[in-house]
C-alpha positions in Angstrom: -36.6 4.7 55.2 -36.5 0.9 55.3 -35.2 -1.8 57.7 -33.7 -4.7 55.7 -31.8 -7.8 56.5 -28.6 -8.2 54.6 -26.4 -11.2 53.9 -22.7 -10.4 54.4 -21.4 -11.5 51.1 -17.8 -10.4 51.5 -15.4 -8.6 53.8 -11.9 -7.8 52.4 -9.1 -5.5 53.3 -8.6 -2.3 51.3 -5.8 -1.1 53.5 -4.4 -2.3 56.9 -7.2 -0.5 58.6 -10.1 -0.2 56.1 -12.4 -3.0 55.2 -14.6 -3.3 52.1 -17.9 -4.9 52.9 -20.4 -6.2 50.4 -24.0 -6.7 51.5 -26.9 -8.4 49.8 -30.2 -6.9 51.0 -33.2 -9.1 51.2 -35.4 -7.5 50.0 -33.6 -4.8 47.9 -32.8 -1.5 49.7 -34.0 1.6 47.9 -31.5 4.5 48.0 -29.9 7.1 45.8 -26.3 8.0 45.3 -24.9 9.9 48.3 -27.2 8.4 51.0 -26.1 6.3 54.0 -27.4 3.5 56.0 -27.3 2.5 59.7 -26.2 -0.9 60.9 -28.5 -1.9 63.7 -26.4 -3.2 66.5 -29.3 -3.0 69.0 -32.7 -1.3 69.5 -31.0 1.9 70.5 -27.7 1.4 68.9 -27.6 2.3 65.2 -24.3 3.1 63.5 -24.2 5.1 60.3 -22.0 4.4 57.3 -22.0 5.9 53.8 -23.0 3.7 51.0 -20.0 3.4 48.7 -21.8 2.7 45.5 -24.6 4.0 43.3 -27.6 1.8 43.0 -26.7 -1.4 41.1 -28.8 -3.8 39.1 -27.8 -6.7 41.3 -28.9 -4.7 44.4 -25.6 -5.2 46.3 -24.4 -2.6 48.7 -20.8 -1.7 49.4 -19.4 -0.1 52.6 -15.9 1.1 53.3 -15.4 0.8 57.1 -12.4 2.2 58.9 -11.6 -0.2 61.7 -8.2 0.7 63.0 -7.1 -0.8 66.4 -8.9 0.8 69.3 -11.9 1.9 67.2 -14.6 -0.2 68.9 -17.4 1.8 67.2 -16.5 0.3 63.7 -14.6 -2.7 65.0 -17.7 -4.1 66.7 -19.7 -3.8 63.5 -17.1 -5.8 61.6 -17.0 -8.4 64.4 -20.8 -8.8 64.2 -20.7 -9.2 60.5 -18.0 -11.8 60.6 -19.8 -13.7 63.4 -23.5 -13.5 62.3 -23.0 -13.4 58.5 -25.9 -11.1 58.3 -27.1 -7.7 59.7 -30.2 -5.5 59.7 -29.7 -2.1 58.2 -31.8 1.0 58.0 -31.7 3.2 54.9 -31.5 5.0 52.6 -30.9 8.0 54.8 -29.6 11.5 54.4 -30.5 14.6 52.3 -27.0 15.2 50.8 -27.6 13.0 47.8 -26.7 13.8 44.3 -28.5 16.8 42.9 -30.2 16.5 39.5 -28.2 19.5 38.3 -25.7 17.6 36.1 -24.9 20.6 33.9 -23.1 22.5 36.7 -19.4 22.1 37.5 -18.9 19.8 40.5 -16.3 19.4 43.2 -16.3 16.1 45.2 -14.2 16.7 48.4 -13.3 13.9 50.8 -11.1 13.3 53.8 -10.1 9.7 54.6 -12.9 7.2 54.5 -15.3 10.0 53.7 -14.3 9.0 50.2 -17.1 6.4 50.2 -19.7 9.1 50.1 -18.2 10.9 47.1 -17.4 7.6 45.4 -21.0 6.8 45.3 -21.8 10.1 43.7 -19.0 9.8 41.3 -20.2 6.4 40.0 -23.7 7.9 39.4 -22.3 10.9 37.6 -20.0 8.8 35.4 -22.9 6.5 34.4 -23.8 9.1 31.8 -21.7 11.3 29.5 -20.4 14.3 31.5 -21.8 17.6 30.6 -19.7 19.7 32.9 -16.3 19.4 34.7 -16.1 17.1 37.8 -13.1 17.4 40.1 -12.5 14.9 42.9 -10.1 16.0 45.7 -9.3 13.2 48.1 -7.1 13.8 51.1 -5.4 11.0 53.1 -2.6 10.8 55.6 -0.3 8.7 53.3 -0.5 7.5 49.7 -1.0 3.9 51.0 -4.2 5.1 52.6 -5.6 6.2 49.2 -6.8 2.7 48.3 -8.6 3.8 45.1 -5.7 5.9 43.7 -5.1 3.7 40.6 -8.8 3.3 39.8 -9.4 7.1 40.0 -6.4 7.8 37.9 -7.7 5.4 35.2 -11.1 7.0 35.3 -9.6 10.4 34.9 -7.8 9.1 31.7 -11.1 7.7 30.4 -13.3 10.8 31.0 -11.8 14.1 29.7 -14.1 16.2 31.9 -13.2 14.3 35.1 -10.1 15.3 37.1 -8.7 13.5 40.2 -6.5 15.4 42.5 -5.0 13.4 45.4 -3.7 15.4 48.4 -1.3 13.7 50.9 -0.8 15.0 54.4 2.4 13.1 55.1 4.0 12.5 51.7 7.0 10.4 50.8 10.1 12.2 49.6 9.4 11.4 46.0 5.7 12.6 46.1 5.3 15.4 43.5 1.5 16.0 44.1 -0.4 18.3 46.4 0.2 18.1 50.2 -1.4 19.4 53.4 -5.1 19.9 54.0 -7.4 18.8 51.2 -9.8 21.7 51.3 -6.9 24.2 51.0 -5.9 22.5 47.7 -9.3 23.5 46.3 -8.9 27.1 47.5 -5.5 27.3 45.9 -6.8 25.9 42.6 -10.1 27.7 42.2 -10.3 31.4 43.0 -14.0 31.7 42.3 -16.3 28.9 43.5 -19.6 30.7 42.6 -20.3 28.5 39.7 -19.7 25.2 41.4 -21.7 22.7 43.4 -19.7 20.9 46.2 -20.2 17.6 47.9 -18.1 17.1 51.0 -17.5 14.3 53.4 -15.1 14.2 56.4 -15.0 15.0 60.1 -17.5 17.7 61.3 -14.6 20.0 62.0 -13.5 19.8 58.4 -17.0 20.3 57.1 -17.4 23.5 59.1 -14.1 24.9 57.9 -15.0 24.0 54.3 -18.3 25.9 54.6 -16.7 28.9 56.1 -13.8 29.1 53.7 -15.6 28.1 50.5 -18.4 30.6 51.0 -15.8 33.4 51.5 -14.5 32.3 48.0 -17.9 32.6 46.4 -19.6 29.3 46.9 -23.4 29.5 47.5 -24.5 27.7 50.6 -27.4 26.2 48.6 -24.7 24.5 46.4 -22.9 22.8 49.3 -24.0 19.3 50.2 -22.9 17.0 53.0 -24.5 15.0 55.8 -22.6 16.9 58.4 -24.5 20.1 57.6 -27.7 18.6 59.1 -25.9 18.9 62.5 -23.6 21.9 62.3 
């Protein structure tokens, strides 16, 4: 665990309510794909955010922060970054990082901005030739909320063993893809989960339901990863 000062290099909109933040740590922050950091707002006020990238040669760190109106928890972090142009962070944290088992079929499952967690893992996985199937299920309320849709579709075309499955909760009339709860799309597609490892990010309620339902469908608890499971 390290405490590092970061220059705020960039803040830009990914959607109407989600910001992409690029930080330059000084010195470099050591972390592995799937870990998170905490933005230090005060001595007893540390706010966690998943790191949305695998380690990079230039050392930069990317965060995807949902700051919809009324969300002071995240909104205050964005305000501090805009005002001070720098923040202190604590990281890398979390034990739900990418397993070294890269020969096992993998499911990456995300709800909303939980995507940043699985996005980090996906980047690390795709940095080397795939040896087993990787399926990313991402659920959002609308297609407009799925800010990396085109990028993930392109990656799926580039990597034969990678599949991207978007799941929309409130689809437009012309949407032909999957709808509803994202974890149920997995259950419908894969009858036996016993050979998979699963990385999940979303609300604690979602993580608990995933654990309950996926283990009933054969998933080994030892093959289920997510920061929420340290608390539930």
